[in-house]
mmCIF file of the N, C-alpha and C atoms, coordinates in Angstrom:
data_MODEL
# 
_entry.id   MODEL 
# 
loop_
_atom_site.group_PDB 
_atom_site.id 
_atom_site.type_symbol 
_atom_site.label_atom_id 
_atom_site.label_alt_id 
_atom_site.label_comp_id 
_atom_site.label_asym_id 
_atom_site.label_entity_id 
_atom_site.label_seq_id 
_atom_site.pdbx_PDB_ins_code 
_atom_site.Cartn_x 
_atom_site.Cartn_y 
_atom_site.Cartn_z 
_atom_site.occupancy 
_atom_site.B_iso_or_equiv 
_atom_site.pdbx_formal_charge 
_atom_site.auth_seq_id 
_atom_site.auth_comp_id 
_atom_site.auth_asym_id 
_atom_site.auth_atom_id 
_atom_site.pdbx_PDB_model_num 
ATOM 1   N N  . MET A 1 1  ? 72.834  76.202  106.743 1.00 0.00 ? 1  MET A N  1 
ATOM 2   C CA . MET A 1 1  ? 73.316  77.485  106.487 1.00 0.00 ? 1  MET A CA 1 
ATOM 3   C C  . MET A 1 1  ? 75.194  76.603  106.499 1.00 0.00 ? 1  MET A C  1 
ATOM 4   N N  . LYS A 1 2  ? 75.767  76.603  105.176 1.00 0.00 ? 2  LYS A N  1 
ATOM 5   C CA . LYS A 1 2  ? 76.782  76.380  105.030 1.00 0.00 ? 2  LYS A CA 1 
ATOM 6   C C  . LYS A 1 2  ? 77.846  77.688  104.896 1.00 0.00 ? 2  LYS A C  1 
ATOM 7   N N  . THR A 1 3  ? 79.159  76.939  105.417 1.00 0.00 ? 3  THR A N  1 
ATOM 8   C CA . THR A 1 3  ? 80.303  78.416  105.187 1.00 0.00 ? 3  THR A CA 1 
ATOM 9   C C  . THR A 1 3  ? 81.021  77.863  104.983 1.00 0.00 ? 3  THR A C  1 
ATOM 10  N N  . ASN A 1 4  ? 82.234  78.368  104.301 1.00 0.00 ? 4  ASN A N  1 
ATOM 11  C CA . ASN A 1 4  ? 83.694  77.707  103.829 1.00 0.00 ? 4  ASN A CA 1 
ATOM 12  C C  . ASN A 1 4  ? 84.441  77.548  104.854 1.00 0.00 ? 4  ASN A C  1 
ATOM 13  N N  . LEU A 1 5  ? 85.718  76.991  105.225 1.00 0.00 ? 5  LEU A N  1 
ATOM 14  C CA . LEU A 1 5  ? 86.570  77.034  105.795 1.00 0.00 ? 5  LEU A CA 1 
ATOM 15  C C  . LEU A 1 5  ? 87.070  78.279  106.326 1.00 0.00 ? 5  LEU A C  1 
ATOM 16  N N  . LEU A 1 6  ? 87.325  79.042  105.389 1.00 0.00 ? 6  LEU A N  1 
ATOM 17  C CA . LEU A 1 6  ? 87.704  80.271  105.927 1.00 0.00 ? 6  LEU A CA 1 
ATOM 18  C C  . LEU A 1 6  ? 87.113  81.482  106.674 1.00 0.00 ? 6  LEU A C  1 
ATOM 19  N N  . GLN A 1 7  ? 85.469  81.757  106.154 1.00 0.00 ? 7  GLN A N  1 
ATOM 20  C CA . GLN A 1 7  ? 84.977  82.352  107.125 1.00 0.00 ? 7  GLN A CA 1 
ATOM 21  C C  . GLN A 1 7  ? 84.404  81.778  108.363 1.00 0.00 ? 7  GLN A C  1 
ATOM 22  N N  . ARG A 1 8  ? 84.234  80.368  108.644 1.00 0.00 ? 8  ARG A N  1 
ATOM 23  C CA . ARG A 1 8  ? 84.547  79.915  109.856 1.00 0.00 ? 8  ARG A CA 1 
ATOM 24  C C  . ARG A 1 8  ? 85.572  80.038  110.618 1.00 0.00 ? 8  ARG A C  1 
ATOM 25  N N  . LEU A 1 9  ? 87.033  80.066  110.369 1.00 0.00 ? 9  LEU A N  1 
ATOM 26  C CA . LEU A 1 9  ? 87.833  80.664  110.805 1.00 0.00 ? 9  LEU A CA 1 
ATOM 27  C C  . LEU A 1 9  ? 88.146  81.691  111.254 1.00 0.00 ? 9  LEU A C  1 
ATOM 28  N N  . LYS A 1 10 ? 87.705  82.851  110.272 1.00 0.00 ? 10 LYS A N  1 
ATOM 29  C CA . LYS A 1 10 ? 87.849  84.300  110.886 1.00 0.00 ? 10 LYS A CA 1 
ATOM 30  C C  . LYS A 1 10 ? 86.660  84.786  111.541 1.00 0.00 ? 10 LYS A C  1 
ATOM 31  N N  . LYS A 1 11 ? 85.747  83.898  111.590 1.00 0.00 ? 11 LYS A N  1 
ATOM 32  C CA . LYS A 1 11 ? 84.964  83.729  113.224 1.00 0.00 ? 11 LYS A CA 1 
ATOM 33  C C  . LYS A 1 11 ? 85.339  83.529  114.361 1.00 0.00 ? 11 LYS A C  1 
ATOM 34  N N  . THR A 1 12 ? 86.072  82.137  114.011 1.00 0.00 ? 12 THR A N  1 
ATOM 35  C CA . THR A 1 12 ? 86.425  81.793  115.402 1.00 0.00 ? 12 THR A CA 1 
ATOM 36  C C  . THR A 1 12 ? 87.675  81.819  116.024 1.00 0.00 ? 12 THR A C  1 
ATOM 37  N N  . ASN A 1 13 ? 88.535  81.497  115.094 1.00 0.00 ? 13 ASN A N  1 
ATOM 38  C CA . ASN A 1 13 ? 90.041  81.967  115.755 1.00 0.00 ? 13 ASN A CA 1 
ATOM 39  C C  . ASN A 1 13 ? 90.591  82.945  114.652 1.00 0.00 ? 13 ASN A C  1 
ATOM 40  N N  . ARG A 1 14 ? 90.661  83.796  115.192 1.00 0.00 ? 14 ARG A N  1 
ATOM 41  C CA . ARG A 1 14 ? 91.110  85.530  114.714 1.00 0.00 ? 14 ARG A CA 1 
ATOM 42  C C  . ARG A 1 14 ? 92.616  85.739  113.920 1.00 0.00 ? 14 ARG A C  1 
ATOM 43  N N  . ASN A 1 15 ? 93.330  84.714  115.626 1.00 0.00 ? 15 ASN A N  1 
ATOM 44  C CA . ASN A 1 15 ? 94.830  85.121  115.131 1.00 0.00 ? 15 ASN A CA 1 
ATOM 45  C C  . ASN A 1 15 ? 95.096  84.310  113.869 1.00 0.00 ? 15 ASN A C  1 
ATOM 46  N N  . VAL A 1 16 ? 94.549  83.044  113.767 1.00 0.00 ? 16 VAL A N  1 
ATOM 47  C CA . VAL A 1 16 ? 94.930  82.463  112.706 1.00 0.00 ? 16 VAL A CA 1 
ATOM 48  C C  . VAL A 1 16 ? 94.730  82.846  111.323 1.00 0.00 ? 16 VAL A C  1 
ATOM 49  N N  . TYR A 1 17 ? 93.541  83.029  111.315 1.00 0.00 ? 17 TYR A N  1 
ATOM 50  C CA . TYR A 1 17 ? 93.082  83.825  110.265 1.00 0.00 ? 17 TYR A CA 1 
ATOM 51  C C  . TYR A 1 17 ? 94.223  84.933  109.808 1.00 0.00 ? 17 TYR A C  1 
ATOM 52  N N  . SER A 1 18 ? 94.575  85.765  110.637 1.00 0.00 ? 18 SER A N  1 
ATOM 53  C CA . SER A 1 18 ? 95.299  86.981  110.189 1.00 0.00 ? 18 SER A CA 1 
ATOM 54  C C  . SER A 1 18 ? 96.663  86.761  110.017 1.00 0.00 ? 18 SER A C  1 
ATOM 55  N N  . ILE A 1 19 ? 97.236  85.497  110.425 1.00 0.00 ? 19 ILE A N  1 
ATOM 56  C CA . ILE A 1 19 ? 98.472  85.026  109.783 1.00 0.00 ? 19 ILE A CA 1 
ATOM 57  C C  . ILE A 1 19 ? 97.933  84.699  108.725 1.00 0.00 ? 19 ILE A C  1 
ATOM 58  N N  . ILE A 1 20 ? 96.783  83.656  108.140 1.00 0.00 ? 20 ILE A N  1 
ATOM 59  C CA . ILE A 1 20 ? 97.087  83.387  106.529 1.00 0.00 ? 20 ILE A CA 1 
ATOM 60  C C  . ILE A 1 20 ? 97.017  84.349  105.636 1.00 0.00 ? 20 ILE A C  1 
ATOM 61  N N  . ILE A 1 21 ? 96.112  85.397  105.865 1.00 0.00 ? 21 ILE A N  1 
ATOM 62  C CA . ILE A 1 21 ? 96.197  86.653  105.525 1.00 0.00 ? 21 ILE A CA 1 
ATOM 63  C C  . ILE A 1 21 ? 97.170  87.188  104.934 1.00 0.00 ? 21 ILE A C  1 
ATOM 64  N N  . GLY A 1 22 ? 97.998  87.439  106.131 1.00 0.00 ? 22 GLY A N  1 
ATOM 65  C CA . GLY A 1 22 ? 99.481  87.822  106.202 1.00 0.00 ? 22 GLY A CA 1 
ATOM 66  C C  . GLY A 1 22 ? 100.518 87.229  105.682 1.00 0.00 ? 22 GLY A C  1 
ATOM 67  N N  . LEU A 1 23 ? 100.435 85.643  105.435 1.00 0.00 ? 23 LEU A N  1 
ATOM 68  C CA . LEU A 1 23 ? 101.394 84.926  104.558 1.00 0.00 ? 23 LEU A CA 1 
ATOM 69  C C  . LEU A 1 23 ? 101.182 85.310  102.890 1.00 0.00 ? 23 LEU A C  1 
ATOM 70  N N  . GLY A 1 24 ? 99.563  85.404  102.702 1.00 0.00 ? 24 GLY A N  1 
ATOM 71  C CA . GLY A 1 24 ? 99.002  85.728  101.007 1.00 0.00 ? 24 GLY A CA 1 
ATOM 72  C C  . GLY A 1 24 ? 99.885  86.891  101.195 1.00 0.00 ? 24 GLY A C  1 
ATOM 73  N N  . ILE A 1 25 ? 99.430  87.892  101.902 1.00 0.00 ? 25 ILE A N  1 
ATOM 74  C CA . ILE A 1 25 ? 100.056 89.444  101.291 1.00 0.00 ? 25 ILE A CA 1 
ATOM 75  C C  . ILE A 1 25 ? 101.525 89.327  101.106 1.00 0.00 ? 25 ILE A C  1 
ATOM 76  N N  . LEU A 1 26 ? 102.451 88.586  102.228 1.00 0.00 ? 26 LEU A N  1 
ATOM 77  C CA . LEU A 1 26 ? 103.983 88.506  101.892 1.00 0.00 ? 26 LEU A CA 1 
ATOM 78  C C  . LEU A 1 26 ? 104.411 87.811  100.284 1.00 0.00 ? 26 LEU A C  1 
ATOM 79  N N  . LEU A 1 27 ? 103.365 86.684  100.434 1.00 0.00 ? 27 LEU A N  1 
ATOM 80  C CA . LEU A 1 27 ? 103.859 85.535  99.154  1.00 0.00 ? 27 LEU A CA 1 
ATOM 81  C C  . LEU A 1 27 ? 103.573 86.598  97.710  1.00 0.00 ? 27 LEU A C  1 
ATOM 82  N N  . TYR A 1 28 ? 102.513 87.752  97.967  1.00 0.00 ? 28 TYR A N  1 
ATOM 83  C CA . TYR A 1 28 ? 102.360 88.482  96.872  1.00 0.00 ? 28 TYR A CA 1 
ATOM 84  C C  . TYR A 1 28 ? 103.193 89.498  96.589  1.00 0.00 ? 28 TYR A C  1 
ATOM 85  N N  . TRP A 1 29 ? 104.108 89.819  97.406  1.00 0.00 ? 29 TRP A N  1 
ATOM 86  C CA . TRP A 1 29 ? 104.851 91.248  97.202  1.00 0.00 ? 29 TRP A CA 1 
ATOM 87  C C  . TRP A 1 29 ? 106.292 90.147  96.976  1.00 0.00 ? 29 TRP A C  1 
ATOM 88  N N  . ARG A 1 30 ? 106.463 88.812  98.071  1.00 0.00 ? 30 ARG A N  1 
ATOM 89  C CA . ARG A 1 30 ? 107.546 88.572  97.090  1.00 0.00 ? 30 ARG A CA 1 
ATOM 90  C C  . ARG A 1 30 ? 108.020 87.889  96.314  1.00 0.00 ? 30 ARG A C  1 
ATOM 91  N N  . GLY A 1 31 ? 106.478 87.522  94.942  1.00 0.00 ? 31 GLY A N  1 
ATOM 92  C CA . GLY A 1 31 ? 106.445 86.875  94.017  1.00 0.00 ? 31 GLY A CA 1 
ATOM 93  C C  . GLY A 1 31 ? 106.611 88.769  92.789  1.00 0.00 ? 31 GLY A C  1 
ATOM 94  N N  . LEU A 1 32 ? 106.178 89.174  92.964  1.00 0.00 ? 32 LEU A N  1 
ATOM 95  C CA . LEU A 1 32 ? 106.400 90.725  92.447  1.00 0.00 ? 32 LEU A CA 1 
ATOM 96  C C  . LEU A 1 32 ? 107.389 90.766  92.390  1.00 0.00 ? 32 LEU A C  1 
ATOM 97  N N  . TRP A 1 33 ? 108.032 91.484  93.966  1.00 0.00 ? 33 TRP A N  1 
ATOM 98  C CA . TRP A 1 33 ? 109.594 91.621  93.784  1.00 0.00 ? 33 TRP A CA 1 
ATOM 99  C C  . TRP A 1 33 ? 110.515 91.061  93.289  1.00 0.00 ? 33 TRP A C  1 
ATOM 100 N N  . GLY A 1 34 ? 110.691 89.264  92.858  1.00 0.00 ? 34 GLY A N  1 
ATOM 101 C CA . GLY A 1 34 ? 111.182 88.436  92.315  1.00 0.00 ? 34 GLY A CA 1 
ATOM 102 C C  . GLY A 1 34 ? 111.204 88.751  90.301  1.00 0.00 ? 34 GLY A C  1 
ATOM 103 N N  . LEU A 1 35 ? 109.588 89.205  90.091  1.00 0.00 ? 35 LEU A N  1 
ATOM 104 C CA . LEU A 1 35 ? 109.583 89.619  88.583  1.00 0.00 ? 35 LEU A CA 1 
ATOM 105 C C  . LEU A 1 35 ? 110.208 90.974  88.227  1.00 0.00 ? 35 LEU A C  1 
ATOM 106 N N  . LEU A 1 36 ? 110.410 92.046  89.471  1.00 0.00 ? 36 LEU A N  1 
ATOM 107 C CA . LEU A 1 36 ? 110.557 93.192  89.112  1.00 0.00 ? 36 LEU A CA 1 
ATOM 108 C C  . LEU A 1 36 ? 112.105 92.992  89.081  1.00 0.00 ? 36 LEU A C  1 
ATOM 109 N N  . ASP A 1 37 ? 113.283 92.056  89.792  1.00 0.00 ? 37 ASP A N  1 
ATOM 110 C CA . ASP A 1 37 ? 114.480 91.864  89.911  1.00 0.00 ? 37 ASP A CA 1 
ATOM 111 C C  . ASP A 1 37 ? 114.714 91.133  88.366  1.00 0.00 ? 37 ASP A C  1 
ATOM 112 N N  . LEU A 1 38 ? 113.979 90.387  87.615  1.00 0.00 ? 38 LEU A N  1 
ATOM 113 C CA . LEU A 1 38 ? 113.845 90.309  86.668  1.00 0.00 ? 38 LEU A CA 1 
ATOM 114 C C  . LEU A 1 38 ? 113.764 90.755  85.594  1.00 0.00 ? 38 LEU A C  1 
ATOM 115 N N  . TYR A 1 39 ? 112.944 91.389  85.284  1.00 0.00 ? 39 TYR A N  1 
ATOM 116 C CA . TYR A 1 39 ? 112.598 92.121  84.347  1.00 0.00 ? 39 TYR A CA 1 
ATOM 117 C C  . TYR A 1 39 ? 112.912 93.896  84.376  1.00 0.00 ? 39 TYR A C  1 
ATOM 118 N N  . LEU A 1 40 ? 113.105 94.242  85.610  1.00 0.00 ? 40 LEU A N  1 
ATOM 119 C CA . LEU A 1 40 ? 113.189 95.856  85.527  1.00 0.00 ? 40 LEU A CA 1 
ATOM 120 C C  . LEU A 1 40 ? 114.705 96.080  85.449  1.00 0.00 ? 40 LEU A C  1 
ATOM 121 N N  . PHE A 1 41 ? 115.099 96.000  84.428  1.00 0.00 ? 41 PHE A N  1 
ATOM 122 C CA . PHE A 1 41 ? 117.111 96.275  84.148  1.00 0.00 ? 41 PHE A CA 1 
ATOM 123 C C  . PHE A 1 41 ? 117.450 95.453  85.059  1.00 0.00 ? 41 PHE A C  1 
ATOM 124 N N  . PRO A 1 42 ? 117.513 94.083  84.691  1.00 0.00 ? 42 PRO A N  1 
ATOM 125 C CA . PRO A 1 42 ? 118.257 93.234  85.174  1.00 0.00 ? 42 PRO A CA 1 
ATOM 126 C C  . PRO A 1 42 ? 119.558 93.110  84.996  1.00 0.00 ? 42 PRO A C  1 
ATOM 127 N N  . GLY A 1 43 ? 120.345 94.128  84.399  1.00 0.00 ? 43 GLY A N  1 
ATOM 128 C CA . GLY A 1 43 ? 121.912 94.103  85.074  1.00 0.00 ? 43 GLY A CA 1 
ATOM 129 C C  . GLY A 1 43 ? 122.380 95.159  85.778  1.00 0.00 ? 43 GLY A C  1 
ATOM 130 N N  . ASN A 1 44 ? 121.210 95.858  85.654  1.00 0.00 ? 44 ASN A N  1 
ATOM 131 C CA . ASN A 1 44 ? 121.920 97.531  86.516  1.00 0.00 ? 44 ASN A CA 1 
ATOM 132 C C  . ASN A 1 44 ? 120.999 97.332  87.693  1.00 0.00 ? 44 ASN A C  1 
ATOM 133 N N  . GLU A 1 45 ? 121.457 97.140  89.126  1.00 0.00 ? 45 GLU A N  1 
ATOM 134 C CA . GLU A 1 45 ? 120.845 97.090  90.022  1.00 0.00 ? 45 GLU A CA 1 
ATOM 135 C C  . GLU A 1 45 ? 120.207 98.512  90.741  1.00 0.00 ? 45 GLU A C  1 
ATOM 136 N N  . LEU A 1 46 ? 121.597 99.254  90.725  1.00 0.00 ? 46 LEU A N  1 
ATOM 137 C CA . LEU A 1 46 ? 121.234 100.451 91.297  1.00 0.00 ? 46 LEU A CA 1 
ATOM 138 C C  . LEU A 1 46 ? 120.028 101.714 90.075  1.00 0.00 ? 46 LEU A C  1 
ATOM 139 N N  . ILE A 1 47 ? 119.778 101.357 88.685  1.00 0.00 ? 47 ILE A N  1 
ATOM 140 C CA . ILE A 1 47 ? 119.456 101.823 88.068  1.00 0.00 ? 47 ILE A CA 1 
ATOM 141 C C  . ILE A 1 47 ? 117.929 101.482 88.475  1.00 0.00 ? 47 ILE A C  1 
ATOM 142 N N  . SER A 1 48 ? 117.693 99.820  88.568  1.00 0.00 ? 48 SER A N  1 
ATOM 143 C CA . SER A 1 48 ? 116.586 99.012  88.896  1.00 0.00 ? 48 SER A CA 1 
ATOM 144 C C  . SER A 1 48 ? 115.671 99.527  90.257  1.00 0.00 ? 48 SER A C  1 
ATOM 145 N N  . TYR A 1 49 ? 116.680 99.894  91.108  1.00 0.00 ? 49 TYR A N  1 
ATOM 146 C CA . TYR A 1 49 ? 116.071 100.114 92.505  1.00 0.00 ? 49 TYR A CA 1 
ATOM 147 C C  . TYR A 1 49 ? 115.779 101.767 92.655  1.00 0.00 ? 49 TYR A C  1 
ATOM 148 N N  . SER A 1 50 ? 116.694 102.412 91.771  1.00 0.00 ? 50 SER A N  1 
ATOM 149 C CA . SER A 1 50 ? 115.965 103.910 91.741  1.00 0.00 ? 50 SER A CA 1 
ATOM 150 C C  . SER A 1 50 ? 114.458 104.444 91.096  1.00 0.00 ? 50 SER A C  1 
ATOM 151 N N  . ILE A 1 51 ? 114.519 103.334 89.967  1.00 0.00 ? 51 ILE A N  1 
ATOM 152 C CA . ILE A 1 51 ? 113.119 103.734 89.534  1.00 0.00 ? 51 ILE A CA 1 
ATOM 153 C C  . ILE A 1 51 ? 112.064 102.703 90.147  1.00 0.00 ? 51 ILE A C  1 
ATOM 154 N N  . SER A 1 52 ? 112.514 101.927 91.053  1.00 0.00 ? 52 SER A N  1 
ATOM 155 C CA . SER A 1 52 ? 111.211 100.932 91.610  1.00 0.00 ? 52 SER A CA 1 
ATOM 156 C C  . SER A 1 52 ? 110.885 102.331 92.867  1.00 0.00 ? 52 SER A C  1 
ATOM 157 N N  . ILE A 1 53 ? 111.917 102.716 93.383  1.00 0.00 ? 53 ILE A N  1 
ATOM 158 C CA . ILE A 1 53 ? 111.357 104.020 94.633  1.00 0.00 ? 53 ILE A CA 1 
ATOM 159 C C  . ILE A 1 53 ? 111.049 105.603 93.683  1.00 0.00 ? 53 ILE A C  1 
ATOM 160 N N  . VAL A 1 54 ? 111.205 105.472 92.524  1.00 0.00 ? 54 VAL A N  1 
ATOM 161 C CA . VAL A 1 54 ? 110.146 106.873 92.030  1.00 0.00 ? 54 VAL A CA 1 
ATOM 162 C C  . VAL A 1 54 ? 109.242 106.406 91.964  1.00 0.00 ? 54 VAL A C  1 
ATOM 163 N N  . VAL A 1 55 ? 109.115 104.989 90.923  1.00 0.00 ? 55 VAL A N  1 
ATOM 164 C CA . VAL A 1 55 ? 107.534 104.771 90.702  1.00 0.00 ? 55 VAL A CA 1 
ATOM 165 C C  . VAL A 1 55 ? 106.892 104.409 92.096  1.00 0.00 ? 55 VAL A C  1 
ATOM 166 N N  . GLY A 1 56 ? 107.418 103.869 92.956  1.00 0.00 ? 56 GLY A N  1 
ATOM 167 C CA . GLY A 1 56 ? 107.241 103.636 94.156  1.00 0.00 ? 56 GLY A CA 1 
ATOM 168 C C  . GLY A 1 56 ? 105.924 104.997 95.030  1.00 0.00 ? 56 GLY A C  1 
ATOM 169 N N  . LEU A 1 57 ? 107.107 105.754 94.497  1.00 0.00 ? 57 LEU A N  1 
ATOM 170 C CA . LEU A 1 57 ? 106.678 107.185 95.503  1.00 0.00 ? 57 LEU A CA 1 
ATOM 171 C C  . LEU A 1 57 ? 105.725 108.174 94.707  1.00 0.00 ? 57 LEU A C  1 
ATOM 172 N N  . ALA A 1 58 ? 106.101 107.810 93.371  1.00 0.00 ? 58 ALA A N  1 
ATOM 173 C CA . ALA A 1 58 ? 104.638 108.727 92.756  1.00 0.00 ? 58 ALA A CA 1 
ATOM 174 C C  . ALA A 1 58 ? 103.660 108.233 92.680  1.00 0.00 ? 58 ALA A C  1 
ATOM 175 N N  . ILE A 1 59 ? 103.513 106.780 92.996  1.00 0.00 ? 59 ILE A N  1 
ATOM 176 C CA . ILE A 1 59 ? 102.378 106.176 92.925  1.00 0.00 ? 59 ILE A CA 1 
ATOM 177 C C  . ILE A 1 59 ? 101.696 106.872 94.283  1.00 0.00 ? 59 ILE A C  1 
ATOM 178 N N  . LEU A 1 60 ? 101.944 106.965 95.488  1.00 0.00 ? 60 LEU A N  1 
ATOM 179 C CA . LEU A 1 60 ? 101.967 106.955 96.662  1.00 0.00 ? 60 LEU A CA 1 
ATOM 180 C C  . LEU A 1 60 ? 101.667 108.758 96.830  1.00 0.00 ? 60 LEU A C  1 
ATOM 181 N N  . PHE A 1 61 ? 102.251 109.249 95.897  1.00 0.00 ? 61 PHE A N  1 
ATOM 182 C CA . PHE A 1 61 ? 102.124 111.169 96.011  1.00 0.00 ? 61 PHE A CA 1 
ATOM 183 C C  . PHE A 1 61 ? 100.279 111.125 95.640  1.00 0.00 ? 61 PHE A C  1 
ATOM 184 N N  . PHE A 1 62 ? 100.455 110.951 94.328  1.00 0.00 ? 62 PHE A N  1 
ATOM 185 C CA . PHE A 1 62 ? 99.258  110.956 93.170  1.00 0.00 ? 62 PHE A CA 1 
ATOM 186 C C  . PHE A 1 62 ? 97.963  109.976 94.241  1.00 0.00 ? 62 PHE A C  1 
ATOM 187 N N  . ASN A 1 63 ? 98.284  108.928 94.823  1.00 0.00 ? 63 ASN A N  1 
ATOM 188 C CA . ASN A 1 63 ? 96.993  107.542 95.493  1.00 0.00 ? 63 ASN A CA 1 
ATOM 189 C C  . ASN A 1 63 ? 96.496  109.221 96.803  1.00 0.00 ? 63 ASN A C  1 
ATOM 190 N N  . ASP A 1 64 ? 97.798  109.753 96.985  1.00 0.00 ? 64 ASP A N  1 
ATOM 191 C CA . ASP A 1 64 ? 96.943  110.688 98.430  1.00 0.00 ? 64 ASP A CA 1 
ATOM 192 C C  . ASP A 1 64 ? 96.707  112.073 97.601  1.00 0.00 ? 64 ASP A C  1 
ATOM 193 N N  . PHE A 1 65 ? 97.227  112.453 97.032  1.00 0.00 ? 65 PHE A N  1 
ATOM 194 C CA . PHE A 1 65 ? 96.045  113.451 95.817  1.00 0.00 ? 65 PHE A CA 1 
ATOM 195 C C  . PHE A 1 65 ? 94.662  112.967 95.856  1.00 0.00 ? 65 PHE A C  1 
ATOM 196 N N  . ARG A 1 66 ? 94.563  112.353 95.313  1.00 0.00 ? 66 ARG A N  1 
ATOM 197 C CA . ARG A 1 66 ? 93.162  111.564 95.153  1.00 0.00 ? 66 ARG A CA 1 
ATOM 198 C C  . ARG A 1 66 ? 92.870  111.136 96.451  1.00 0.00 ? 66 ARG A C  1 
ATOM 199 N N  . LEU A 1 67 ? 93.014  110.785 97.157  1.00 0.00 ? 67 LEU A N  1 
ATOM 200 C CA . LEU A 1 67 ? 92.038  110.543 98.650  1.00 0.00 ? 67 LEU A CA 1 
ATOM 201 C C  . LEU A 1 67 ? 91.967  111.967 98.830  1.00 0.00 ? 67 LEU A C  1 
ATOM 202 N N  . ARG A 1 68 ? 92.704  113.046 98.864  1.00 0.00 ? 68 ARG A N  1 
ATOM 203 C CA . ARG A 1 68 ? 92.311  114.000 99.453  1.00 0.00 ? 68 ARG A CA 1 
ATOM 204 C C  . ARG A 1 68 ? 91.229  115.051 98.571  1.00 0.00 ? 68 ARG A C  1 
ATOM 205 N N  . GLU A 1 69 ? 91.246  114.621 97.262  1.00 0.00 ? 69 GLU A N  1 
ATOM 206 C CA . GLU A 1 69 ? 90.176  114.912 96.199  1.00 0.00 ? 69 GLU A CA 1 
ATOM 207 C C  . GLU A 1 69 ? 88.780  114.386 96.859  1.00 0.00 ? 69 GLU A C  1 
ATOM 208 N N  . MET A 1 70 ? 88.739  113.220 97.114  1.00 0.00 ? 70 MET A N  1 
ATOM 209 C CA . MET A 1 70 ? 87.621  112.429 97.295  1.00 0.00 ? 70 MET A CA 1 
ATOM 210 C C  . MET A 1 70 ? 86.969  113.104 98.729  1.00 0.00 ? 70 MET A C  1 
ATOM 211 N N  . GLU A 1 71 ? 87.654  113.517 99.689  1.00 0.00 ? 71 GLU A N  1 
ATOM 212 C CA . GLU A 1 71 ? 87.585  114.098 101.067 1.00 0.00 ? 71 GLU A CA 1 
ATOM 213 C C  . GLU A 1 71 ? 86.264  115.162 100.942 1.00 0.00 ? 71 GLU A C  1 
ATOM 214 N N  . LYS A 1 72 ? 86.602  116.050 99.764  1.00 0.00 ? 72 LYS A N  1 
ATOM 215 C CA . LYS A 1 72 ? 85.983  116.823 99.749  1.00 0.00 ? 72 LYS A CA 1 
ATOM 216 C C  . LYS A 1 72 ? 84.156  117.221 99.530  1.00 0.00 ? 72 LYS A C  1 
# 
């Protein structure tokens, strides 16, 4: 049975696999953050940060509400 490198790494060395996954997550967020800096009110940092905070909190709030509905 042939397995790919990441599957073998996941089974044999969990720490290295976790570091690779963590790096992937960090690079994803770095790219997203960079795009938001470029396109979401690029001339006004205060408004850009405020909008990001409000949208992020709204997503978290509505996501929690949805999860509570699914528990019932």
